[in-house]
N, C-alpha and C positions, 0 to 999 in steps of 0.2 A: 538497347533497352536500359533504362535508368536503374532497374533492379540489379543488373549485373555489375554496375559500377559502384553500388552501395558498399560501404565498408562494415555494415552491421552484420552481426552473427545470425544465422538462421539454422534451425528453426527458432522461434520465440516461444518459450514456454510461459503460459499465463495461467495463474490459479488464484482465486480469491481465498483459498484455504491457507491460513497461516501455518497450520500443522504440516501441510504438504511442503511448503517453502522451508520450514525449519528442518523437516526430514531431508530434503534435497541438499540443503547447506551442510548438515551434519554427516550425511552418509555418501553423498556423491561428490562434494567439493567442487573444485574449479571446473570439472568436466561438465557440470550441469549449471553452475551459477552463472556462467557467461551467457547462458541462453535464457535466463529468467527475465521476464518483462520488468521494466522499471516503472510501469504504470501504477498509479495508486489504486487501492481497492475502494469499493463503494463506501465502506466505513470511513476510510481516511478522507475521501472527498467530501463527505457529509460533515465530518468534523471540521475541516477547513472552512467550508461554506458557513456552518453555524458560527464558528468563532469569528470569522471576518465580517460576514454581512450582518449578523445579528448585533455584534458589538457596535458596528457602524451605525445601524439603525436606532439602537438604544443609547448611543453615545456614551458607551462605557468601554473601558479597556478590555481587550480580548481575554486577558488573564482572569477577569472577573466572570467570564461566561464558562459555565460547566456544561459539557456535552456528555450525556450518558446514553450508551447504546445497549439495548438488551438483546443479546444474540444467543442462539442455541449451542454455539460452538465454544467449547472450553478454551480453545487456542486463540480466540479473538483477543484475549488479554496479552498474549505474546505480540500480536500486531500493534496493539495500542501502546505497548511499552517501547516500541522501536522509534528511533529518530527518523 
């Protein structure tokens, strides 16, 4: 089976909650971080799409496009500030 020859770590922990990710990083350290999914959250994906596609369609530099997301979660600002 191809899954048995994979070098990826299992299980994969996936959460769209930046508060949970921050908690895991600060309290659990490497024991949990190695299992965190590398996939982008819906907010990050939408930001990339808006910046790239809208900038191209409007023929403007992406740096001139501002994407504002109104979210009920206070920790989304943590996610937005990460690289």
